[in-house]
OpenMM code with the backbone's topology and positions (N, CA, C; nanometers):
from openmm import Vec3, app, unit

residues = "MET ARG ALA PRO ILE ASP ASP LYS LEU VAL ALA LYS LEU LYS VAL GLY GLU GLU VAL LEU ILE SER GLY LYS ILE PHE ALA ALA ARG ASP SER ALA HIS LYS LEU PHE GLY LYS ASN PRO PRO PHE ASP PRO LYS GLY ALA ILE LEU PHE TYR ALA SER PRO THR PRO THR PRO PRO GLY ALA ILE ILE GLY SER ILE GLY PRO THR THR ALA THR ARG MET ASP PRO PHE THR PRO ASP LEU LEU LYS LEU GLY ILE LYS ILE MET ILE GLY LYS GLY ARG ARG SER GLU SER VAL LYS ALA ALA ILE ARG LYS TYR LYS ALA VAL TYR LEU VAL VAL PRO GLY GLY VAL ALA ALA ALA LEU SER LYS HIS ILE LYS LYS SER THR VAL ILE ALA TYR PRO GLN LEU GLY PRO GLU ALA VAL LEU GLU LEU GLU VAL ALA ASN PHE PRO ALA ILE VAL ALA ILE ASP SER GLN GLY ASN ASP LEU PHE GLU GLN ALA ARG SER ALA ARG".split()
positions = [
    Vec3(0.0840, -0.1181, 0.0000),
    Vec3(0.0000, 0.0000, 0.0000),
    Vec3(0.0880, 0.1237, 0.0000),
    Vec3(0.0309, 0.2339, -0.0433),
    Vec3(0.1054, 0.3589, -0.0554),
    Vec3(0.0138, 0.4747, -0.0167),
    Vec3(0.0656, 0.5688, 0.0628),
    Vec3(-0.0108, 0.6876, 0.1015),
    Vec3(-0.0166, 0.7840, -0.0175),
    Vec3(-0.1188, 0.8663, -0.0299),
    Vec3(-0.2296, 0.8786, 0.0644),
    Vec3(-0.3260, 0.7598, 0.0552),
    Vec3(-0.3810, 0.7271, 0.1693),
    Vec3(-0.4713, 0.6139, 0.1841),
    Vec3(-0.6149, 0.6646, 0.1722),
    Vec3(-0.6990, 0.5883, 0.1030),
    Vec3(-0.8397, 0.6289, 0.0922),
    Vec3(-0.9296, 0.5290, 0.1653),
    Vec3(-1.0567, 0.5650, 0.1769),
    Vec3(-1.1531, 0.4822, 0.2504),
    Vec3(-1.1694, 0.3433, 0.1896),
    Vec3(-1.1567, 0.3314, 0.0564),
    Vec3(-1.1716, 0.2003, -0.0083),
    Vec3(-1.0630, 0.1046, 0.0395),
    Vec3(-0.9397, 0.1519, 0.0436),
    Vec3(-0.8299, 0.0665, 0.0886),
    Vec3(-0.8459, 0.0332, 0.2366),
    Vec3(-0.8798, 0.1329, 0.3172),
    Vec3(-0.8987, 0.1104, 0.4605),
    Vec3(-1.0040, 0.0022, 0.4844),
    Vec3(-1.1132, 0.0058, 0.4093),
    Vec3(-1.2219, -0.0918, 0.4272),
    Vec3(-1.1768, -0.2343, 0.3951),
    Vec3(-1.0777, -0.2487, 0.3084),
    Vec3(-1.0284, -0.3813, 0.2707),
    Vec3(-0.9359, -0.4425, 0.3754),
    Vec3(-0.8761, -0.3606, 0.4592),
    Vec3(-0.7794, -0.4102, 0.5579),
    Vec3(-0.8524, -0.4760, 0.6741),
    Vec3(-0.8141, -0.5970, 0.7062),
    Vec3(-0.8812, -0.6737, 0.8109),
    Vec3(-0.7848, -0.7082, 0.9235),
    Vec3(-0.8380, -0.7127, 1.0441),
    Vec3(-0.7591, -0.7406, 1.1624),
    Vec3(-0.6784, -0.8697, 1.1422),
    Vec3(-0.5508, -0.8646, 1.1805),
    Vec3(-0.4611, -0.9785, 1.1677),
    Vec3(-0.3864, -0.9845, 1.0358),
    Vec3(-0.4277, -0.9056, 0.9382),
    Vec3(-0.3648, -0.9060, 0.8064),
    Vec3(-0.2260, -0.8421, 0.8127),
    Vec3(-0.1307, -0.9013, 0.7422),
    Vec3(0.0029, -0.8437, 0.7300),
    Vec3(0.0045, -0.7515, 0.6090),
    Vec3(0.0667, -0.6342, 0.6237),
    Vec3(0.0730, -0.5374, 0.5144),
    Vec3(0.2168, -0.4914, 0.4943),
    Vec3(0.2434, -0.4429, 0.3745),
    Vec3(0.3715, -0.3808, 0.3417),
    Vec3(0.3409, -0.2404, 0.2914),
    Vec3(0.4100, -0.1433, 0.3483),
    Vec3(0.3866, -0.0034, 0.3142),
    Vec3(0.5070, 0.0494, 0.2379),
    Vec3(0.4805, 0.1206, 0.1294),
    Vec3(0.5845, 0.1913, 0.0552),
    Vec3(0.5376, 0.3342, 0.0353),
    Vec3(0.6326, 0.4252, 0.0237),
    Vec3(0.5982, 0.5653, 0.0035),
    Vec3(0.6246, 0.6484, 0.1271),
    Vec3(0.5441, 0.7527, 0.1444),
    Vec3(0.5669, 0.8507, 0.2494),
    Vec3(0.4867, 0.8186, 0.3753),
    Vec3(0.5559, 0.8162, 0.4895),
    Vec3(0.4894, 0.8100, 0.6193),
    Vec3(0.5524, 0.9171, 0.7078),
    Vec3(0.4841, 0.9536, 0.8131),
    Vec3(0.5355, 1.0531, 0.9073),
    Vec3(0.5602, 0.9857, 1.0406),
    Vec3(0.6664, 1.0269, 1.1084),
    Vec3(0.6987, 0.9731, 1.2408),
    Vec3(0.6902, 1.0855, 1.3428),
    Vec3(0.6199, 1.0588, 1.4527),
    Vec3(0.6073, 1.1568, 1.5607),
    Vec3(0.5697, 1.0838, 1.6888),
    Vec3(0.6252, 1.1294, 1.7992),
    Vec3(0.5928, 1.0733, 1.9299),
    Vec3(0.5145, 1.1745, 2.0121),
    Vec3(0.4973, 1.1453, 2.1397),
    Vec3(0.4123, 1.2269, 2.2254),
    Vec3(0.4596, 1.3718, 2.2383),
    Vec3(0.5895, 1.3968, 2.2443),
    Vec3(0.6369, 1.5359, 2.2555),
    Vec3(0.5918, 1.6185, 2.1359),
    Vec3(0.6016, 1.5627, 2.0165),
    Vec3(0.5575, 1.6335, 1.8960),
    Vec3(0.4051, 1.6468, 1.8939),
    Vec3(0.3342, 1.5421, 1.9339),
    Vec3(0.1880, 1.5490, 1.9373),
    Vec3(0.1405, 1.6631, 2.0267),
    Vec3(0.2066, 1.6839, 2.1382),
    Vec3(0.1685, 1.7932, 2.2293),
    Vec3(0.1844, 1.9282, 2.1615),
    Vec3(0.2849, 1.9416, 2.0753),
    Vec3(0.3071, 2.0688, 2.0067),
    Vec3(0.2098, 2.0910, 1.8914),
    Vec3(0.1810, 1.9864, 1.8151),
    Vec3(0.0918, 2.0116, 1.7019),
    Vec3(-0.0547, 1.9937, 1.7334),
    Vec3(-0.0882, 1.9248, 1.8394),
    Vec3(-0.2282, 1.9164, 1.8801),
    Vec3(-0.3213, 1.8858, 1.7656),
    Vec3(-0.4075, 1.9820, 1.7302),
    Vec3(-0.5048, 1.9627, 1.6219),
    Vec3(-0.4533, 2.0167, 1.4881),
    Vec3(-0.3264, 2.0554, 1.4823),
    Vec3(-0.2724, 2.1153, 1.3607),
    Vec3(-0.1363, 2.0540, 1.3279),
    Vec3(-0.1337, 1.9316, 1.2726),
    Vec3(-0.0055, 1.8673, 1.2440),
    Vec3(0.0719, 1.9420, 1.1361),
    Vec3(0.2042, 1.9329, 1.1391),
    Vec3(0.2886, 2.0042, 1.0427),
    Vec3(0.3031, 1.9299, 0.9094),
    Vec3(0.2026, 1.8542, 0.8715),
    Vec3(0.1985, 1.7824, 0.7443),
    Vec3(0.0517, 1.7692, 0.7067),
    Vec3(0.0260, 1.7390, 0.5815),
    Vec3(-0.1117, 1.7221, 0.5369),
    Vec3(-0.1647, 1.5898, 0.5913),
    Vec3(-0.2650, 1.5939, 0.6792),
    Vec3(-0.3142, 1.4700, 0.7396),
    Vec3(-0.4051, 1.3872, 0.6484),
    Vec3(-0.4542, 1.4431, 0.5403),
    Vec3(-0.5498, 1.3724, 0.4537),
    Vec3(-0.4865, 1.2460, 0.3962),
    Vec3(-0.5350, 1.1315, 0.4416),
    Vec3(-0.4858, 1.0041, 0.3914),
    Vec3(-0.3481, 0.9646, 0.4420),
    Vec3(-0.2983, 1.0348, 0.5428),
    Vec3(-0.1611, 1.0137, 0.5902),
    Vec3(-0.1463, 0.8894, 0.6775),
    Vec3(-0.0222, 0.8430, 0.6840),
    Vec3(0.0184, 0.7342, 0.7722),
    Vec3(0.1102, 0.7951, 0.8775),
    Vec3(0.0783, 0.7715, 1.0052),
    Vec3(0.1547, 0.8284, 1.1166),
    Vec3(0.2131, 0.7157, 1.2009),
    Vec3(0.3453, 0.7139, 1.2095),
    Vec3(0.4207, 0.6122, 1.2828),
    Vec3(0.4640, 0.6725, 1.4157),
    Vec3(0.4249, 0.6097, 1.5250),
    Vec3(0.4626, 0.6563, 1.6579),
    Vec3(0.6033, 0.6044, 1.6884),
    Vec3(0.7029, 0.6856, 1.6545),
    Vec3(0.8413, 0.6392, 1.6666),
    Vec3(0.9374, 0.7566, 1.6652),
    Vec3(1.0576, 0.7306, 1.7138),
    Vec3(1.1699, 0.8235, 1.6975),
    Vec3(1.2953, 0.7390, 1.6868),
    Vec3(1.3898, 0.7829, 1.6046),
    Vec3(1.5085, 0.7010, 1.5813),
    Vec3(1.6183, 0.7223, 1.6850),
    Vec3(1.7054, 0.6242, 1.6906),
    Vec3(1.8301, 0.6415, 1.7642),
    Vec3(1.9220, 0.7252, 1.6754),
    Vec3(2.0364, 0.7731, 1.7271),
    Vec3(2.1274, 0.8510, 1.6417),
    Vec3(2.1660, 0.7728, 1.5153),
    Vec3(2.1801, 0.8477, 1.4075),
    Vec3(2.2140, 0.7873, 1.2787),
    Vec3(2.3622, 0.7532, 1.2739),
    Vec3(2.3942, 0.6264, 1.2508),
    Vec3(2.5353, 0.5887, 1.2383),
    Vec3(2.5969, 0.6493, 1.1116),
    Vec3(2.7279, 0.6679, 1.1079),
    Vec3(2.7931, 0.7209, 0.9876),
    Vec3(2.7584, 0.6362, 0.8651),
    Vec3(2.7206, 0.7045, 0.7573),
    Vec3(2.6901, 0.6373, 0.6325),
    Vec3(2.5503, 0.5774, 0.6244),
    Vec3(2.4716, 0.5856, 0.7306),
    Vec3(2.3361, 0.5300, 0.7307),
    Vec3(2.2339, 0.6396, 0.7027),
    Vec3(2.1144, 0.5989, 0.6651),
    Vec3(2.0043, 0.6922, 0.6396),
    Vec3(1.9388, 0.7345, 0.7706),
    Vec3(1.9299, 0.6403, 0.8633),
    Vec3(1.8624, 0.6638, 0.9908),
    Vec3(1.9142, 0.5611, 1.0909),
    Vec3(1.9006, 0.5916, 1.2179),
    Vec3(1.9331, 0.4931, 1.3208),
    Vec3(1.8195, 0.3936, 1.3348),
    Vec3(1.8292, 0.3079, 1.4310),
    Vec3(1.7203, 0.2145, 1.4575),
    Vec3(1.5939, 0.2937, 1.4895),
    Vec3(1.4817, 0.2459, 1.4403),
    Vec3(1.3560, 0.3180, 1.4625),
    Vec3(1.2433, 0.2179, 1.4836),
    Vec3(1.2017, 0.2094, 1.6077),
    Vec3(1.0957, 0.1153, 1.6419),
    Vec3(0.9749, 0.1874, 1.6963),
    Vec3(0.8661, 0.1143, 1.7115),
    Vec3(0.7415, 0.1746, 1.7582),
    Vec3(0.7471, 0.2096, 1.9062),
    Vec3(0.6729, 0.3117, 1.9418),
    Vec3(0.6547, 0.3433, 2.0830),
    Vec3(0.5109, 0.3087, 2.1212),
    Vec3(0.4852, 0.3058, 2.2492),
    Vec3(0.3535, 0.2690, 2.3001),
    Vec3(0.2493, 0.3703, 2.2547),
    Vec3(0.1500, 0.3215, 2.1841),
    Vec3(0.0514, 0.4079, 2.1200),
    Vec3(-0.0408, 0.4800, 2.2173),
    Vec3(-0.0639, 0.4221, 2.3341),
    Vec3(-0.1605, 0.4855, 2.4255),
    Vec3(-0.1189, 0.6266, 2.4654),
    Vec3(0.0097, 0.6583, 2.4580),
    Vec3(0.0530, 0.7948, 2.4914),
    Vec3(-0.0002, 0.8969, 2.3909),
    Vec3(-0.0369, 0.8525, 2.2720),
    Vec3(-0.0922, 0.9419, 2.1708),
    Vec3(-0.2452, 0.9443, 2.1727),
    Vec3(-0.3072, 0.8604, 2.2554),
    Vec3(-0.4534, 0.8503, 2.2567),
    Vec3(-0.5245, 0.9837, 2.2801),
    Vec3(-0.4758, 1.0734, 2.3672),
    Vec3(-0.5482, 1.1998, 2.3855),
    Vec3(-0.5569, 1.2853, 2.2579),
    Vec3(-0.4633, 1.2664, 2.1657),
    Vec3(-0.4582, 1.3476, 2.0441),
    Vec3(-0.5221, 1.2781, 1.9237),
    Vec3(-0.5383, 1.1483, 1.9315),
    Vec3(-0.5749, 1.0679, 1.8143),
    Vec3(-0.7115, 1.0994, 1.7553),
    Vec3(-0.8205, 1.1094, 1.8328),
    Vec3(-0.9498, 1.1375, 1.7686),
    Vec3(-0.9479, 1.2648, 1.6830),
    Vec3(-0.8847, 1.3713, 1.7319),
    Vec3(-0.8787, 1.4949, 1.6531),
    Vec3(-0.7981, 1.4755, 1.5249),
    Vec3(-0.6906, 1.3981, 1.5317),
    Vec3(-0.6087, 1.3753, 1.4120),
    Vec3(-0.6818, 1.2871, 1.3109),
    Vec3(-0.7575, 1.1899, 1.3604),
    Vec3(-0.8370, 1.1081, 1.2693),
    Vec3(-0.9444, 1.1923, 1.2016),
    Vec3(-1.0040, 1.2833, 1.2750),
    Vec3(-1.1053, 1.3726, 1.2190),
    Vec3(-1.0463, 1.4565, 1.1052),
    Vec3(-0.9171, 1.4915, 1.1167),
    Vec3(-0.8502, 1.5697, 1.0127),
    Vec3(-0.8146, 1.4864, 0.8899),
    Vec3(-0.8218, 1.3538, 0.9017),
    Vec3(-0.7994, 1.2716, 0.7830),
    Vec3(-0.6894, 1.1678, 0.7903),
    Vec3(-0.6169, 1.1584, 0.9013),
    Vec3(-0.5163, 1.0523, 0.9119),
    Vec3(-0.5887, 0.9187, 0.8997),
    Vec3(-0.5352, 0.8288, 0.8197),
    Vec3(-0.6024, 0.7012, 0.7940),
    Vec3(-0.5341, 0.5821, 0.8590),
    Vec3(-0.4037, 0.5910, 0.8807),
    Vec3(-0.3326, 0.4783, 0.9402),
    Vec3(-0.2375, 0.5302, 1.0459),
    Vec3(-0.2389, 0.4620, 1.1599),
    Vec3(-0.1427, 0.4869, 1.2672),
    Vec3(-0.0656, 0.3574, 1.2882),
    Vec3(0.0630, 0.3707, 1.3198),
    Vec3(0.1471, 0.2539, 1.3458),
    Vec3(0.2126, 0.2728, 1.4815),
    Vec3(0.2026, 0.1725, 1.5670),
    Vec3(0.2649, 0.1791, 1.6992),
    Vec3(0.2783, 0.0407, 1.7574),
    Vec3(0.2768, 0.0352, 1.8898),
    Vec3(0.2721, -0.0944, 1.9573),
    Vec3(0.1754, -0.0840, 2.0735),
    Vec3(0.1129, -0.1951, 2.1043),
    Vec3(0.0228, -0.2013, 2.2181),
    Vec3(-0.1204, -0.1646, 2.1847),
    Vec3(-0.2019, -0.1763, 2.2871),
    Vec3(-0.3463, -0.1529, 2.2777),
    Vec3(-0.3793, -0.0053, 2.2569),
    Vec3(-0.5074, 0.0195, 2.2227),
    Vec3(-0.5613, 0.1547, 2.2135),
    Vec3(-0.6822, 0.1647, 2.3062),
    Vec3(-0.7140, 0.2874, 2.3453),
    Vec3(-0.8270, 0.3120, 2.4350),
    Vec3(-0.9591, 0.2932, 2.3613),
    Vec3(-1.0655, 0.2817, 2.4394),
    Vec3(-1.1993, 0.2686, 2.3797),
    Vec3(-1.2348, 0.3923, 2.2983),
    Vec3(-1.1954, 0.5121, 2.3438),
    Vec3(-1.2279, 0.6336, 2.2679),
    Vec3(-1.1546, 0.6357, 2.1334),
    Vec3(-1.0334, 0.5846, 2.1292),
    Vec3(-0.9608, 0.5776, 2.0016),
    Vec3(-1.0248, 0.4731, 1.9108),
    Vec3(-1.0633, 0.3589, 1.9666),
    Vec3(-1.1290, 0.2581, 1.8833),
    Vec3(-1.2590, 0.3129, 1.8242),
    Vec3(-1.3332, 0.3894, 1.9016),
    Vec3(-1.4565, 0.4510, 1.8508),
    Vec3(-1.4245, 0.5495, 1.7381),
    Vec3(-1.3183, 0.6269, 1.7546),
    Vec3(-1.2782, 0.7229, 1.6508),
    Vec3(-1.2288, 0.6507, 1.5249),
    Vec3(-1.1609, 0.5387, 1.5419),
    Vec3(-1.1173, 0.4588, 1.4268),
    Vec3(-1.2389, 0.4153, 1.3457),
    Vec3(-1.3420, 0.3691, 1.4129),
    Vec3(-1.4650, 0.3287, 1.3426),
    Vec3(-1.5321, 0.4498, 1.2776),
    Vec3(-1.5461, 0.5565, 1.3537),
    Vec3(-1.6170, 0.6754, 1.3047),
    Vec3(-1.5507, 0.7361, 1.1816),
    Vec3(-1.4174, 0.7464, 1.1845),
    Vec3(-1.3462, 0.8146, 1.0764),
    Vec3(-1.2850, 0.7188, 0.9750),
    Vec3(-1.3195, 0.5891, 0.9846),
    Vec3(-1.2727, 0.4887, 0.8887),
    Vec3(-1.1207, 0.4898, 0.8770),
    Vec3(-1.0566, 0.4519, 0.9857),
    Vec3(-0.9108, 0.4460, 0.9909),
    Vec3(-0.8680, 0.3065, 1.0345),
    Vec3(-0.7384, 0.2859, 1.0471),
    Vec3(-0.6822, 0.1567, 1.0849),
    Vec3(-0.5611, 0.1808, 1.1744),
    Vec3(-0.5453, 0.0928, 1.2714),
    Vec3(-0.4271, 0.0943, 1.3580),
    Vec3(-0.3448, -0.0296, 1.3278),
    Vec3(-0.2186, -0.0077, 1.2938),
    Vec3(-0.1255, -0.1155, 1.2655),
    Vec3(-0.0254, -0.1265, 1.3791),
    Vec3(0.0280, -0.2455, 1.3989),
    Vec3(0.1329, -0.2647, 1.4979),
    Vec3(0.2548, -0.3288, 1.4334),
    Vec3(0.3685, -0.2954, 1.4915),
    Vec3(0.4928, -0.3673, 1.4685),
    Vec3(0.5440, -0.4005, 1.6077),
    Vec3(0.5964, -0.5186, 1.6269),
    Vec3(0.6383, -0.5556, 1.7620),
    Vec3(0.7598, -0.4764, 1.8076),
    Vec3(0.7691, -0.4581, 1.9386),
    Vec3(0.8886, -0.3972, 1.9938),
    Vec3(1.0082, -0.4876, 1.9673),
    Vec3(1.1272, -0.4316, 1.9667),
    Vec3(1.2475, -0.5105, 1.9474),
    Vec3(1.2892, -0.5277, 1.8026),
    Vec3(1.2170, -0.4630, 1.7097),
    Vec3(1.2500, -0.4792, 1.5686),
    Vec3(1.3044, -0.3498, 1.5062),
    Vec3(1.3457, -0.2571, 1.5897),
    Vec3(1.3864, -0.1252, 1.5414),
    Vec3(1.4998, -0.1298, 1.4389),
    Vec3(1.6003, -0.2129, 1.4625),
    Vec3(1.7119, -0.2220, 1.3677),
    Vec3(1.6636, -0.2771, 1.2340),
    Vec3(1.5766, -0.3762, 1.2380),
    Vec3(1.5244, -0.4338, 1.1137),
    Vec3(1.4372, -0.3326, 1.0395),
    Vec3(1.3543, -0.2571, 1.1106),
    Vec3(1.2670, -0.1591, 1.0457),
    Vec3(1.3477, -0.0500, 0.9760),
    Vec3(1.4605, -0.0115, 1.0335),
    Vec3(1.5399, 0.0970, 0.9741),
    Vec3(1.5874, 0.0609, 0.8334),
    Vec3(1.5975, -0.0658, 0.8035),
    Vec3(1.6418, -0.1090, 0.6700),
    Vec3(1.5350, -0.0835, 0.5634),
    Vec3(1.4115, -0.0578, 0.6054),
    Vec3(1.3032, -0.0291, 0.5111),
    Vec3(1.2890, 0.1205, 0.4848),
    Vec3(1.3713, 0.2022, 0.5492),
    Vec3(1.3630, 0.3475, 0.5331),
    Vec3(1.4676, 0.3925, 0.4325),
    Vec3(1.4202, 0.4587, 0.3273),
    Vec3(1.5070, 0.4995, 0.2171),
    Vec3(1.5479, 0.6465, 0.2257),
    Vec3(1.4706, 0.7241, 0.3013),
    Vec3(1.5017, 0.8669, 0.3170),
    Vec3(1.4349, 0.9149, 0.4445),
    Vec3(1.5012, 1.0051, 0.5179),
    Vec3(1.4466, 1.0626, 0.6406),
    Vec3(1.4743, 1.2120, 0.6419),
    Vec3(1.3680, 1.2904, 0.6639),
    Vec3(1.3799, 1.4361, 0.6656),
    Vec3(1.3054, 1.4913, 0.7862),
    Vec3(1.3713, 1.5747, 0.8657),
    Vec3(1.3037, 1.6448, 0.9744),
    Vec3(1.2169, 1.7528, 0.9120),
    Vec3(1.0863, 1.7512, 0.9439),
    Vec3(0.9964, 1.8517, 0.8863),
    Vec3(0.9407, 1.9488, 0.9901),
    Vec3(0.9561, 1.9175, 1.1196),
    Vec3(0.9050, 2.0090, 1.2220),
    Vec3(0.9689, 1.9786, 1.3568),
    Vec3(0.9791, 2.0814, 1.4395),
    Vec3(1.0255, 2.0740, 1.5773),
    Vec3(1.1657, 2.0132, 1.5928),
    Vec3(1.2635, 2.0659, 1.5199),
    Vec3(1.3987, 2.0114, 1.5319),
    Vec3(1.4529, 2.0218, 1.6741),
    Vec3(1.3985, 2.1138, 1.7528),
    Vec3(1.4421, 2.1289, 1.8917),
    Vec3(1.4134, 2.0048, 1.9756),
    Vec3(1.3261, 1.9174, 1.9267),
    Vec3(1.2948, 1.7944, 1.9997),
    Vec3(1.3976, 1.6841, 1.9763),
    Vec3(1.4989, 1.7126, 1.8946),
    Vec3(1.6024, 1.6124, 1.8686),
    Vec3(1.5426, 1.4887, 1.8051),
    Vec3(1.5640, 1.3703, 1.8646),
    Vec3(1.5140, 1.2481, 1.8028),
    Vec3(1.3611, 1.2397, 1.7990),
    Vec3(1.2921, 1.3258, 1.8742),
    Vec3(1.1453, 1.3244, 1.8721),
    Vec3(1.0862, 1.4286, 1.7780),
    Vec3(1.1707, 1.4909, 1.6927),
    Vec3(1.1206, 1.5816, 1.5903),
    Vec3(1.0291, 1.5048, 1.4959),
    Vec3(0.9441, 1.5761, 1.4246),
    Vec3(0.8564, 1.5117, 1.3270),
    Vec3(0.9386, 1.4826, 1.2012),
    Vec3(0.9311, 1.3579, 1.1572),
    Vec3(1.0052, 1.3137, 1.0398),
    Vec3(0.9117, 1.2786, 0.9257),
    Vec3(0.9555, 1.3064, 0.8052),
    Vec3(0.8924, 1.2510, 0.6861),
    Vec3(0.9851, 1.1395, 0.6397),
    Vec3(0.9315, 1.0204, 0.6295),
    Vec3(1.0102, 0.9040, 0.5920),
    Vec3(0.9621, 0.8483, 0.4587),
    Vec3(1.0561, 0.8129, 0.3728),
    Vec3(1.0252, 0.7356, 0.2530),
    Vec3(1.0570, 0.5919, 0.2870),
    Vec3(0.9582, 0.5043, 0.2766),
    Vec3(0.9765, 0.3644, 0.3138),
    Vec3(0.9487, 0.2729, 0.1951),
    Vec3(1.0074, 0.1531, 0.2013),
    Vec3(0.9833, 0.0505, 0.1002),
    Vec3(0.9569, -0.0815, 0.1715),
    Vec3(0.8416, -0.1390, 0.1440),
    Vec3(0.8035, -0.2687, 0.2015),
    Vec3(0.8164, -0.2717, 0.3538),
    Vec3(0.7705, -0.1660, 0.4167),
    Vec3(0.7708, -0.1535, 0.5623),
    Vec3(0.6616, -0.2455, 0.6168),
    Vec3(0.6980, -0.3457, 0.6986),
    Vec3(0.6000, -0.4455, 0.7413),
    Vec3(0.5226, -0.4045, 0.8668),
    Vec3(0.3948, -0.4403, 0.8684),
    Vec3(0.3100, -0.4150, 0.9859),
    Vec3(0.1931, -0.5124, 0.9835),
    Vec3(0.1188, -0.5152, 1.0942),
    Vec3(0.0034, -0.6033, 1.1097),
    Vec3(-0.1167, -0.5192, 1.1502),
    Vec3(-0.2312, -0.5454, 1.0898),
    Vec3(-0.3540, -0.4730, 1.1251),
    Vec3(-0.3981, -0.5190, 1.2640),
    Vec3(-0.3957, -0.4256, 1.3593),
    Vec3(-0.4364, -0.4570, 1.4966),
    Vec3(-0.5799, -0.4153, 1.5254),
    Vec3(-0.6236, -0.3049, 1.4655),
    Vec3(-0.7633, -0.2614, 1.4761),
    Vec3(-0.8063, -0.2178, 1.3369),
    Vec3(-0.9072, -0.2842, 1.2835),
    Vec3(-0.9530, -0.2470, 1.1497),
    Vec3(-1.0632, -0.1420, 1.1582),
    Vec3(-1.1084, -0.0951, 1.0429),
    Vec3(-1.2053, 0.0151, 1.0391),
    Vec3(-1.3414, -0.0226, 1.0954),
    Vec3(-1.3666, -0.1508, 1.1159),
    Vec3(-1.4908, -0.1960, 1.1780),
    Vec3(-1.4783, -0.2062, 1.3296),
    Vec3(-1.3572, -0.1819, 1.3810),
    Vec3(-1.3348, -0.1886, 1.5247),
    Vec3(-1.2910, -0.3250, 1.5749),
    Vec3(-1.2712, -0.4206, 1.4849),
    Vec3(-1.2187, -0.5504, 1.5258),
    Vec3(-1.0784, -0.5304, 1.5809),
    Vec3(-1.0510, -0.5897, 1.6964),
    Vec3(-0.9294, -0.5617, 1.7719),
    Vec3(-0.8507, -0.6910, 1.7940),
    Vec3(-0.7305, -0.6965, 1.7397),
    Vec3(-0.6446, -0.8136, 1.7519),
    Vec3(-0.6149, -0.8471, 1.8977),
    Vec3(-0.5988, -0.7450, 1.9803),
    Vec3(-0.5696, -0.7676, 2.1218),
    Vec3(-0.6890, -0.8307, 2.1931),
    Vec3(-0.8095, -0.7872, 2.1596),
    Vec3(-0.9296, -0.8454, 2.2191),
    Vec3(-0.9481, -0.9905, 2.1716),
    Vec3(-0.9213, -1.0139, 2.0442),
    Vec3(-0.9339, -1.1493, 1.9908),
    Vec3(-0.8355, -1.2431, 2.0596),
    Vec3(-0.7145, -1.1952, 2.0838),
    Vec3(-0.6143, -1.2783, 2.1514),
    Vec3(-0.6574, -1.3088, 2.2943),
    Vec3(-0.7148, -1.2101, 2.3628),
    Vec3(-0.7607, -1.2293, 2.5000),
    Vec3(-0.8744, -1.3303, 2.5064),
    Vec3(-0.9697, -1.3219, 2.4136),
    Vec3(-1.0841, -1.4131, 2.4168),
    Vec3(-1.0464, -1.5545, 2.3710),
    Vec3(-0.9339, -1.5683, 2.3021),
    Vec3(-0.8898, -1.7007, 2.2561),
    Vec3(-0.8245, -1.7823, 2.3688),
    Vec3(-0.7904, -1.7146, 2.4781),
    Vec3(-0.7235, -1.7844, 2.5897),
    Vec3(-0.8164, -1.8731, 2.6647),
] * unit.nanometer
topology = app.Topology()
chain = topology.addChain("A")
for resn in residues:
    res = topology.addResidue(resn, chain)
    for name in ("N", "CA", "C"):
        topology.addAtom(name, app.Element.getBySymbol(name[0]), res)
């Protein structure tokens, strides 16, 4: 899949499905979310937002290791960002009931990548550019060009939740 994402593609994505993302995604963590609030420094329409920040970039590399951060820290900001048009969020861990309701309402999807894969994920990043809040250092907002970036649908646009399914399967 490639951003910008539309409602047709979102509707096709089902909980548990593995996806590969190519193209432009944005990376931002809680410090950046607090600064942009309801006005992100990128066009949110159809955007993919990765909750992450990289480690320092080694010499000759495009980016340092970059893995997901816990998504619940972004939950206070998420409904407003979904209302603005963000279609896919990538992080790790569960989401709140209010975020799941907003995912259904605004036809979005939450993807997960497991913790501990930051070095592997960095190999899928072809370009990294700071686009806002450079004062935040590694938590600045990044525009990333990715190729075959792997993720799993954790909450689909119907509200089906991989974490809930795993709990009920026990």
